[in-house]
N, C-alpha and C positions, 0 to 999 in steps of 0.2 A: 982614887978619891973623889966623892960627888961632892961639890961644894956648890950651895944654893943660896939664889939671893929671893927671899919671901918679900912679898909686898905687905908692908905695915897694913894692919885692920884688915886683912883679907879673910874672905870667908873660913868659916871654922872646920869643914870636914878638911878640905885640901890642906888646910895649916896642919892640922894634927898630923895627918900623913907624912909632911914634909918634915916636921919637928921630928917624927920617930924614926926615920930611914934616912935622912940627910947625914953625911959625914962632917961636913961643916955649913953651917946656916948663919946667914947674915940678914938682918931685917933691914929694907930700905924703902923708900916714897918713890913715885914716879921722879920727883924732881932731883932725887939724890942719886939715881941711876948714873948720870953725867960725871960721878964723883969717883966710880968703881973702877977695877981695871978692865982692860978692853977684852979680855976672854977668860975662859977657865970656869965660868960658873953658868948656872942653869936658872932663869928667871920662874919663878911661880905666882902667877898672880893672876890680874885682869887683863882684858885684851890690850887696853891703853899702855900697862904695866911691860907685858911681854914685847909688844911692838917697840916700844922705847929701848928696853934692853938688845932687841935684835938691832936697832939702829945703832946702838951704842958700840955694839960689838962688830958692827959692819957687816951682819948677817941678812941675806936677802930673806923679808919675810916670807915665809911659805904658806899657800894655802891649797887646801884640796877642792874638790867640787863637792859642794853639798848634796848634787845628784850624779854621782859618778856612772857613766856610760854601763859598767856591768849591771847596774843594780836598778836602772830605770825601770824595767819590767816588774818590779816590786812596789812601785809608786802608785798604781790604781787610780791615777788621776793624771789628768793632761797637765805639763808642764812646757813653758816656752821661755825665749829671751825677748826681752823688749826693754827701750830706754826708758829713764825718767819721764822725758817729755812725752814719749808714746803712751805710757801708763796715764798720765795727767791728762791728757788731750782724748783718751779712749772713755773715760768716765766709768769704765765697766768696773765692776765690784770683783778684787782679784787678789790673791795672798801674793805678797812680793818680799823678796829678801835679795841681799846682795849676790852678786855673781863674783866678780874677778877679787873684789875686795870682801871676802867671805864673812869676816866677822865684824864689818862696818856697824852692821845694826842688827837686831832681832828681827827675824820677819813677823809682818802683820798683814791683815786684810784691809786694802785700800777701798775706798775713801771710809771706813767705818768712823771716822772722827772721836777716836779716842785719846788724841792727843800723840800718837804717834805719826801721825801724818805730816808733823812738821819734820822728821827726819828725810821724808821723801822730798820735801820742798826744797831743802835744804840743799840737795846735792846738784852736782852740773846736770844739765839736762841730758847730755849724752852718756851719761854713767848707763851701765847695762845691767839688768837685773834679771834675776829668776822669776818667773810669774806661774803660777798654779790655779786652776780652780779651786774654791774654798771647799773644804771638807770638814767634816766635824768625826773628831776621835774621841772614842769612849772611855780609851785609858791609854797611856805612852810610858813607854820605858826606855832606859839608857842601858845599851850594851857596851863595855868596854873590852877593845880588843886589841891584843899584843903580839906582833909578829905572827899573825893570823889566827891566835888562838882568842876564842871567847873566853874572858875572865869573870865576869858576873854580869848583873845587871840591877838597876834601880829604878824604881817608878817614880815618875816626876808629876803625874796629873793629880787634881784636885779629889778623885774619886777613889777610894781605899778599899772598894768591894773587891774581894779575893776570888777569882776564878781559874783554878788549877789548869783546866783544860784550854783556855787562852795563853796561860803561861807555858805550857809544852808548845804550844803552836809558834808563841814569839821567840820561845828559845831555840827550836827547830829553824825557823826564818833566819835568826841572827846567824845562827850557824853555816846555813847556805849561804847566806849573803858573804860570809868572811872568806867562804872557798872561793866563790865566783870572783871576787874583788880581788885579781890577782896582783895589780899593779897599787895595790894600797900603802898608806904610809905605814912606817912602822909601830905607830901607835895612835888610834882615833877611836871614835865612838861610832856605834850605828843607832839609832834613835828610830824606835818602832813604835806602832799604834795600832789600836785594834777601830778600823771604821764603823760608822753606825748600821752597817750592811753586814757586819761580822767578819771582814775581810781583814788579814794582817798586812798591814801596809808601811814603806819607808817612810818615814817623818822627813829626816835628813841624816846625813853625815857628818860628823864633827872633827875637824883636825884635832891632834893629840896633844897643842899646848893652849895655854888658856881654856882647859878642858874642866869642869865642875865635877865634883866628887860626892855621888850620892851615899849616904851613911849606909851601910849593910849591902851594898850593892857588889863588893868583891875587896878581897882583904886588901889593907891600907898599902901593904908591900908592892902588890901588884899594879896597884893604881900608880905607886911612886916609880915602879920599873917602867910603867907605860909612860910617863912624862919623860923618864930618862931615855929609853929606846928613841921616842921621838926626836927629842932635842940633840941627840948624837946624830941621828940621820940628817937633821935641819943643820947642823956645824959640820958635818962630814967627818966624825970622830967614828972610827972602828976599833971595838975593843977584842974582835975576832982575831 
């Protein structure tokens, strides 16, 4: 039996998928997590909500690399590691995102001054970040992968122009990446984009917990199975 605790007022589509497929569903806020039982349920909600659930259940928070080594050849841009202090002192325009604490904040270009720079200045100076040369994507897609199988994809950029050729290229690239990512988690996403020079490139990999769901990307049952597979892996549950 799959017991799920869904965050109150969470995003529409993940919530709908959970409501359709969970055997037992409870709603809770972040503050209410401490009142729940210590094990036997899967959280579905924001990063803050899922991390609070892991701490409550005494489960080690699990993070996968945004740029796994087997997939770095698909980046088509330079990436490196630097500290918060190093990025600020350098002054160079650079894309930054968390390294060890992958879901700490959403990546952004420093120091473009759109408000997100506060997230960087509030971090410890020795925190390590992924850095990358800023690039421009003309379209971006999320591919859902469970146990090595690509389940489907949803587009998440603001440009809705269709291009069947690029869509085929993106699907092929996602399938190849899933094959090459041998030590991948049970459930995760591959975010892919088309660069302004026409190359298909890896945007990032996202772990399969606190993972958004785009309408029409794959069957809601497949999305739910992905969440369950990753949570079972994190908690050490083997249904085989």
